[in-house]
C-alpha positions as CSV (number, residue, x, y, z in Angstrom):
1,M,0.0,-0.1,0.0
2,E,1.7,3.5,-0.9
3,F,1.0,6.2,1.6
4,Y,1.3,10.2,0.0
5,T,3.1,13.0,1.8
6,Y,1.6,16.4,2.0
7,A,4.2,17.5,-0.3
8,Y,3.2,14.8,-2.8
9,V,-0.5,16.2,-3.0
10,V,0.1,19.7,-3.3
11,Q,2.5,19.4,-6.5
12,R,-0.1,17.1,-7.9
13,G,-2.0,19.8,-7.4
14,E,-0.1,21.8,-10.3
15,F,-0.7,22.1,-14.1
16,T,1.9,20.2,-15.7
17,S,1.0,20.8,-19.7
18,L,3.3,24.1,-20.2
19,L,4.9,22.6,-23.2
20,Q,1.7,21.9,-24.9
21,Y,0.6,25.1,-24.7
22,I,3.6,26.7,-25.8
23,V,3.5,24.3,-28.9
24,T,0.1,25.3,-30.0
25,S,0.6,29.0,-29.2
26,I,3.6,28.9,-31.7
27,L,1.3,26.7,-34.0
28,L,-1.3,29.7,-33.7
29,V,1.2,32.4,-34.7
30,A,2.6,29.9,-37.6
31,L,-0.9,29.8,-39.0
32,L,-1.8,33.6,-38.9
33,V,1.5,34.1,-40.8
34,V,0.5,31.5,-43.5
35,G,-3.1,32.8,-43.4
36,V,-1.6,36.3,-44.8
37,K,0.5,34.6,-47.2
38,V,-2.1,33.1,-48.8
39,M,-4.2,36.2,-48.8
40,Y,-1.2,37.8,-50.7
41,N,-0.5,34.8,-53.2
42,R,-3.8,33.5,-53.7
43,F,-2.5,31.3,-56.8
44,D,0.3,29.7,-54.9
45,T,-0.6,26.4,-53.4
46,K,1.8,25.7,-51.1
47,F,0.9,28.2,-48.4
48,R,-2.5,26.5,-48.8
49,D,-1.1,23.1,-48.2
50,L,1.1,24.6,-45.4
51,G,-2.0,26.2,-43.7
52,I,-4.2,22.8,-44.3
53,I,-1.4,20.9,-42.5
54,I,-0.7,23.5,-39.4
55,V,-4.7,23.5,-39.2
56,L,-4.7,19.7,-39.0
57,G,-1.8,20.0,-36.4
58,L,-3.7,22.5,-34.3
59,V,-6.9,20.4,-34.2
60,F,-4.8,17.7,-32.9
61,L,-2.9,19.6,-30.2
62,L,-6.4,21.2,-29.4
63,G,-8.2,18.0,-28.8
64,L,-5.0,16.8,-26.9
65,Q,-5.1,20.1,-24.9
66,V,-8.6,19.5,-24.0
67,N,-8.5,16.4,-22.5
68,D,-5.4,17.0,-20.4
69,Y,-6.8,20.3,-19.1
70,T,-10.1,18.5,-18.0
71,R,-7.7,16.0,-16.3
72,D,-5.5,18.5,-14.9
73,V,-8.3,20.5,-13.5
74,D,-10.0,17.2,-11.8
75,N,-6.7,16.6,-10.3
76,A,-6.3,20.0,-9.1
77,E,-9.7,20.2,-7.4
78,E,-8.9,16.9,-5.8
79,S,-5.8,17.7,-4.6
80,N,-6.8,21.1,-3.0
81,Y,-9.4,19.0,-1.2
82,M,-7.0,16.7,0.1
83,V,-4.6,19.7,1.0
84,Q,-7.9,21.5,2.6
85,F,-8.2,18.1,4.4
86,L,-4.6,17.8,5.3
87,N,-4.5,21.5,6.6
88,N,-7.3,21.0,8.6
89,F,-6.7,17.7,9.7
90,S,-3.2,18.4,11.1
91,E,-4.5,21.8,13.2
92,T,-7.2,19.8,14.9
93,E,-4.6,16.8,15.7
94,H,-2.0,19.0,16.6
95,V,0.8,17.6,14.3
96,N,2.9,18.8,11.9
97,R,1.2,18.4,8.4
98,E,4.8,17.3,6.7
99,K,4.2,14.3,9.1
100,V,0.9,13.3,8.0
101,R,0.4,10.8,5.2
102,V,-2.6,9.7,3.2
103,N,-3.1,6.4,1.4
104,S,-5.6,7.9,-1.6
105,L,-5.2,11.5,-3.3
106,R,-9.0,11.7,-3.1
107,V,-11.1,12.6,-0.3
108,H,-13.2,9.6,0.5
109,D,-14.5,7.4,3.5
110,R,-12.7,4.8,5.0
111,M,-9.0,6.6,3.7
112,I,-6.2,5.3,6.1
113,V,-4.1,8.6,7.2
114,N,-0.5,7.8,8.7
115,I,1.0,10.1,11.5
116,D,4.4,8.7,12.5
117,D,3.7,5.0,13.5
118,K,0.0,5.6,14.1
119,F,-2.6,4.7,11.6
120,F,-5.9,5.8,11.4
121,E,-9.1,5.1,9.4
122,V,-11.5,8.0,8.3
123,T,-14.8,8.5,8.1
124,F,-16.9,11.2,6.6
125,T,-19.8,12.7,7.3
126,M,-22.3,12.7,4.1
127,N,-21.6,16.3,3.1
128,K,-17.7,15.6,4.7
129,D,-18.1,18.8,6.4
130,G,-16.7,16.7,9.4
131,Y,-15.0,13.3,10.1
132,A,-14.4,10.7,12.6
133,L,-11.0,9.0,13.2
134,R,-10.3,5.2,14.0
135,P,-7.1,3.5,15.1
136,I,-6.3,1.0,13.2
137,H,-3.2,-1.7,13.0
138,M,-1.7,-2.2,9.7
139,M,-0.2,-5.7,8.6
140,N,2.7,-3.8,7.1
141,A,3.9,-1.2,9.7
142,N,6.5,0.2,7.0
143,P,4.6,1.1,3.8
144,K,5.8,2.6,0.7
145,V,6.0,6.6,0.9
146,V,5.1,8.6,-1.9
147,D,7.0,11.9,-1.9
148,V,8.8,14.6,-4.2
149,K,12.1,14.6,-5.3
150,K,14.4,16.7,-2.7
151,D,15.4,18.6,-5.6
152,E,12.2,20.0,-6.8
153,R,10.7,21.0,-3.5
C-alpha cells in the first residue's frame, strides 16, 4: 500500500502541460502568418497546403489539450480538497502536516491516514463537513511512501 506525503499532494495539484500550451501558441502564430501569405498569394498552393497541415496539427493538439486540461482541473480540484483536509487534520490533531500521509489522493470514506507509526481510518459525514478517526493496526507497519524528489521542492 502506498502513502502520499503532503508535499506530493500539493505538487500534484499543479498544472504540468506548459509545453503543449507553448507548442499550440507557436502553431497559432504560424497559422496566422501562413493565412496572411495565402491572402497575398492566392494562386500559390504551397501556402494553402501548409495552412491545411498547420490547421490539422492544431486540431489534433487542441483535442489533446482539452483532454489534458479537464484531467488537470479534476486533479487540481481533488488535490486542493485533499490539501484542505490535510491542513485541517494537522491543525485539529496538533501534528506537523509534513508528518501526515494518506493512502489516497482523493478524499473519501475509509481512507487511511498515517502519522509517524500510527494509522487511522477516516469516516466522513454525508456532506464531508466532518470526520471521525478510528485507530487501526496495519499488517505492514512500513508502507511505501510516495514523496516529491528533494531537488523539486
